[in-house]
C-alpha positions, -999 to +999 in steps of 0.1 A: +703-043+117+708-078+132+707-073+170+714-097+198+707-094+235+714-112+268+691-139+281+673-136+314+643-158+320+615-151+296+630-118+285+637-130+249+599-131+241+592-094+244+627-084+232+625-104+200+590-090+194+602-054+199+633-057+177+615-075+149+586-051+152+609-021+146+622-035+114+654-051+127+663-087+130+665-103+164+694-127+167+688-148+198+719-165+212+715-202+220+699-209+254+725-204+282+746-236+284+780-249+295+797-233+266+781-199+273+796-200+308+830-212+296+832-184+271+822-158+296+845-171+323+874-173+299+873-137+288+859-119+319+878-106+349+881-133+375+863-113+402+833-104+379+799-116+391+783-146+374+756-125+354+784-105+338+801-137+326+769-153+313+759-121+295+793-119+279+790-155+268+756-147+253+770-118+234+799-139+219+775-166+208+751-140+193+780-123+174+791-157+161+756-160+146+761-128+126+747-101+149+757-066+140+747-049+173+740-056+209+711-043+229+719-040+266+704-023+296+723+001+318+721+009+355+729+034+382+740+032+418+765+010+436+757-022+417+784-032+392+756-038+366+760-001+356+795-009+342+786-042+325+781-029+290+812-006+289+835-034+301+819-060+279+822-037+249+859-033+255+865-071+260+846-079+228+864-053+208+897-066+221+886-100+208+881-085+173+844-083+172+828-054+152+794-043+164+773-014+176+764-012+213+728+001+220+728+009+257+694+015+272+703+035+302+676+043+328+664+079+330+688+086+359+718+075+339+736+089+309+708+101+287+730+106+256+735+068+255+698+062+258+690+088+231+716+072+207+701+038+212+666+049+207+676+069+176+692+038+160+663+015+170+637+039+156+656+050+125+633+051+094+604+035+115+570+052+111+555+064+144+525+041+142+547+011+136+569+020+166+539+024+189+524-009+177+557-027+184+561-012+218+525-020+227+528-056+216+561-062+234+547-045+266+515-066+266+536-098+261+557-090+291+526-086+313+507-117+300+538-139+301+545-129+337+508-137+346+511-170+329+543-178+348+526-169+381+497-192+372+521-220+363+539-217+396+506-219+415+494-250+396+525-271+393+525-284+429+487-290+426+488-309+393+475-345+387+501-348+360+531-324+364+545-333+330+512-323+313+512-290+333+548-283+320+538-291+284+508-268+286+530-240+299+555-246+271+527-244+245+516-211+260+551-196+258+555-208+222+521-192+213+530-160+230+564-158+212+547-162+178+517-140+184+515-107+164+481-094+176+476-078+210+440-089+213+450-126+210+474-125+240+447-127+266+431-156+248+463-176+250+464-169+287+428-181+291+437-213+272+465-219+296+442-213+326+417-238+312+444-265+305+458-261+340+424-261+357+415-295+340+447-310+354+444-296+389+440-319+419+409-314+441+416-293+473+421-315+504+421-287+529+458-294+538+478-262+532+506-262+508+542-252+517+547-218+503+582-204+497+593-170+483+623-167+460+642-135+467+676-121+457+695-107+427+672-104+397+692-124+371+698-153+395+661-153+404+647-152+369+672-172+348+665-210+354+697-221+337+719-205+364+697-213+394+694-250+384+657-246+376+649-239+413+613-230+408+606-261+387+623-283+413+604-269+442+571-271+423+577-308+415+583-314+452+548-300+459+560-265+471+542-234+458+568-208+447+559-172+454+579-145+436+572-108+434+602-101+411+595-103+374+604-086+341+572-065+341+577-054+377+613-044+369+602-025+338+575-007+357+598+003+385+630+012+366+618+023+332+583+036+340+587+045+376+569+079+371+538+059+361+542+031+387+556+048+419+540+022+442+568-003+436+594+020+451+571+032+479+564-004+489+601-013+489+610+017+511+581+011+535+589-026+541+627-023+542+632+010+561+632-005+596+661-027+587+678-009+558+672+028+555+691+036+523+698+020+489+728-003+486+724-008+448+711-037+428+682-054+445+696-054+480+668-033+495+642-053+476+655-085+491+649-071+526+615-058+516+604-092+501+616-110+532+595-088+554+565-093+530+570-131+533+567-128+571+537-105+569+519-130+546+528-160+567+548-178+541+568-209+552+602-197+542+623-177+518+653-187+496+678-160+487+696-165+454+727-144+447+759-146+427+793-147+445+808-112+452+774-094+447+778-065+471+741-055+474+730-090+482+759-096+506+747-065+525+712-078+525+724-113+535+740-098+566+707-082+576+684-112+570+690-127+605+676-096+621+646-097+597+638-134+603 
């Protein structure tokens, strides 16, 4: 089956690997652009948040390229993300598109949707092949996130920032094409060597360090946050970010194996926000507290208009700061 999916930062690298590894064909929509937004805004409810509109635009462009199905994550709690897939499915069907929706609900959501999606994805796939595909995709998530963290550290410390960016792009291209788990770490080591050669000597003057916090899609997708991390890095600012695809997967898909993420969020946010408000509202407060504890120079909260969890967090941030 030809499957498309929404873009969010570097998510396409592991998702393409998983879909192709399970014997399907990944249909990656064009990188998010002006047309993507225009399509999403045209067919979405006016009050829908920006990620909803961009995702819908991604799906339309993927279906235009011949996709037969859509792989989408689900959600629980007050955040409207939990209703994205169902509303987007209705909109796309009203527009005349024929497709299967494979909804990967979290374990706390509708399990029948999750079981159906897994059944379709694993249909006629030998167990050893499924395990190998999952392992390769998971390791790519982890190594890509580590490479991104290294890039964010080195960009403001580079002799030649363009060369640092080219090295990082070579790393991402190699990770996208790699089919062997054991080679992933070697690509990371090559990136580390390239960046080290291009690093300025330390002068003893501390760098400005800023943490990016907020709604996950707006934080991770550079084409909707105007390449904020790249811009700050080019200005000599080190960007610190705890939120990543691997962190999200560990907390929301594999929380029983990685309970420390939730414990940390609750511990840091509880004095200011004692209960969940959905989305990443509580995480925003926790990360702001963490930035203060670690003596960072500032935080930048990125959120879409009408995002209830982030608006709640935004109202609390003056008390935190």
